N, C-alpha and C positions, 0 to 999 in steps of 0.2 A: 582411456577416455580422453576425448578431445575437448578442451576448454574453449568455449566461445565467449565473446564479450558479454552476452546476455547471461550465460551461466556464471561467469566470474562476478558480475554485478549482483546476481541473486545470492551467491554465497557470501559476498562481502556485506550486503545489507542485513542478512539474517544473523551473521556472526557479530556485526556491529551492535545490534540490539541485544543479543545474548550476552556479550561481554560487558556491556554497560551494567546489566544486572549482576554479573559476576563481580565487578569492581565494588558494587554497592553492598552486596550481602554475603560475598565469599563463595557462593555456589549458585546453581540454578541455570547456568548457560546451556548445558545439554538438554535440559527440560524444555527449553525454547527452541534451540537450533536443531536438535536431532529429529523431532517430528516434522518440522518444516522442510529441512534438507532432504529427509528420506522420501518426500513426495517425488523428488526428481533424481536422487542419488542413492547408491547402495550403502549399507552400513559398513561394508568392507572398505569404503573410501572415507566415510564420515568419521568413524570412530578413530582410526589411526591418524587421519589428517588433522584432527583437533588436538592432538597431543602437544605439538610444538607451542602454540599460543597458550595452552593450558599450563604447560610447564613454566613459561615465562611469568604469567600472572600469579600462579600459585607460589612461585618462589618470591615474588615481590611482596605479596600479602603476608606470607609466612614470616618474612624478615620484619615487616612492620609490626607484627603482633607476636614476636618471638618471646616476649616477657609475660605473656598472658596465659600460658598453658603449661601443663605438667608433662615433661618429656618422658618420665618413667611410665606414666599412664598411657601415653599415646603410642610409644614404640611397639608394645605387644599387639596393639590393634593393627598397626601397619603390617606386621609380620603375617597376621591372619589374612589381611587383604591380599598380600602377595601370593599366598597359597591359593586363594580364590581366583586369582588371575590365570592360573594354569589351566583349569578346566574351561574357564570363560573364553580364553584365547583359542583353545582347541575347537570349541563350538562355533566361534566366529569364523575361523579358518575354513570350516567345512559346512558353512551356511546354517540357517536357522529356519525352522518352520514358523509360519505366520502366527500360529496359536501361542507360541512362546512370547511374542511381542504383546499379544492380547493379555496374557497373564501378567506380564510386566506392567502394562498400563493399569490393570486392576490393583496391583500391589501399590503402585504410586498413588493412585486415588485413595486407597485405604489409608496409607500413611499420612497423606495430606489431611484427610478427615480426622484422623487420630490426633494430629498436631493441632487442628483447629478446635477440637472439643476438649482437649486436656489442658487444664490451667497449669502454667509453669510455676513450680514452687522453688524457693531457694534450696540449694543442695547443702545439707549439713556436712560439716567436716567429718562427722562420725557415721555418715551414711554407709550402710553395708551394701556392697555391690556383688553381683554374681559374675565372676570372671567368664565362665563358660558362655553366658548369654552374650557378653560383649564380643567374644571371639567368633561365635556362630554368626552374629550380625555382620561382623567385619568380613568373614569369609564370603558370605553371600553378596555383600556389597562389592567385594573384589570381582566376583563372577559377573555381576551386572555392569561393572565398570569396563571390564574387558569386552563385553558384548556390545554395550550401548554407550559407554562413557558416562553412565549415570550411577552415582554412589548413594542412592536414596536411602538405603537401609541405615548406613552409618550416619548420614546427615540427620535423619529423624531421631536416631538414638542420642547423638551429641546435642541436638537441639533441646532435648529434654533434660540432659544431665549436666550441661555446662553451667558454671556458676554465673557467668555473665556473657554478653554477646561478643566481647573482645576475645574471651577464651574460646568460645565456639568458633569464631571466624578464623583465629590463628590455628586451632587444632585441626579443623577440617581441611584447611589449605595445606598444612604440613603433610597430612595423610595423602591428599591428592598429589602433592609433589613427589613424595617417595614412591607411591604406587605408579605414578605416571612414568618415572624413570625406569622402573622395573618392566612396565608394560611396553615401553619402547624397545627394550632388548628382546622381549618375547615376540613382538610383531616383526622385528628384523629377522629373527631366527626362523619364524614361520612363513616368511615370504610375503607378509602383508604390506610392507613398505615399498611403494613403487614410485615411478615418476609422477603419476597422477596424484598420489597422496602428497608428494612434495609440493606440487602446484597448489593443491587445496590448502596445505599448511601455510604457504607463503601468503595467500590471499587472506586467510583467517588471521594470521599474525598482524597484517596491516590493519585489519578491522579491530583487533584487540588493542593495539597501540592507540588508535584514534579514539576508541571508546573511553580511554582514560580521561581525555580532555572533557568529554561530556559527563562523565561520572563524578568528577571532582566537585563541581559546583552543586550537584544534586546531593552529594553525601553530607554537605554542610547544612542542608535544609531539611533532610528527612530524619525523623527520630527513630530510635531503636525499635519501639513498638510497631511503627509503620513498616520497618524493614522486616520484622518477623511476620507481619501480615502479608507482605509481598512474597515472602518465602513460601508461605502456605498456599497462596494463590497460584504461584508458579508450579507447585507440586500438582495441584488439582488440574490446572490447564494442560500441563504436560502429559499427565496420565490419561486424561480424556482424549487428547489428540492422538496419542499412540494407539489407543483402543479403536478409535474411529478409522484411522489409517489402515491398521492391520485387518480390520473386519471388511472394509470396503475394497481394498486392493489385494487382500490375501498375500501380502508381501511384507 
C-alpha cells in the first residue's frame, strides 16, 4: 500500500484520539480506531500495525500500576489468551467474512450494556471464582485480539471483578503487553508484518507519544466514576460502528 500525506494524516488523527483514551482508562483505543480506520484500510494492516504503539503504552501503564494487581491470578489468564491468539491469527491471515464482524459488534454492544446495567460491588477476599469461566473468557478474548486488536471479553470481566480501578488498569495492560509480544511473533511467522505495516506503526507511534501530553492534564481532572462511564460509552460506540460498517460495506 502507498501512503499519501492525506492517508498518513488520517491515520495520525484517528490514532491520536484513540490513544488519548488509552492513556486515560487503560484500554479502548481499538474500539475507536479500528472502526474508523477500517473505512479506508484493511484489518490485515490495522491490527498488526497497532502492535508497536500498543506495546509501548501497555508497558508504561503496566509499570506505573505494577503494585496494584495479583501476578498469580493474572498469569493463567495470559496463557489462555495466548492460546486464543493461535486460531485468531490463522483467521486473520486467511481473511474474514463480513458476518463475523457483525457478530463481533453485537457482542461488544452486549457487553457494554451489561457493564452499564450491572452495579459494581466490592469483591470479597473470600469470593469464590470459577477458573474455567475465566479461562474461556481469556481464550475468546485472545481470538478477538488477534483478529481485531480488541480484548473486550477480558476487559468486561476484569471491569466487574477488580477490587479497584488501579488494579483493573494495571491488570488489563499487563495482559495486553504479554499478549501483544506473543502476537508480534505470530504475525511475523505468518507473514502479516510488511513494509506497509511498519509505516502504519511508525505513524501510530508518533500519535501515541503525542497523546500522552494531552492525556496528562485530563487525567488529573477526571474522576474514576467518569472514567468507567467513558469506558462503557466507548464499548457501545465501538460495537455500533463495527455493525454499521460491516452491514453497509459487506467488508
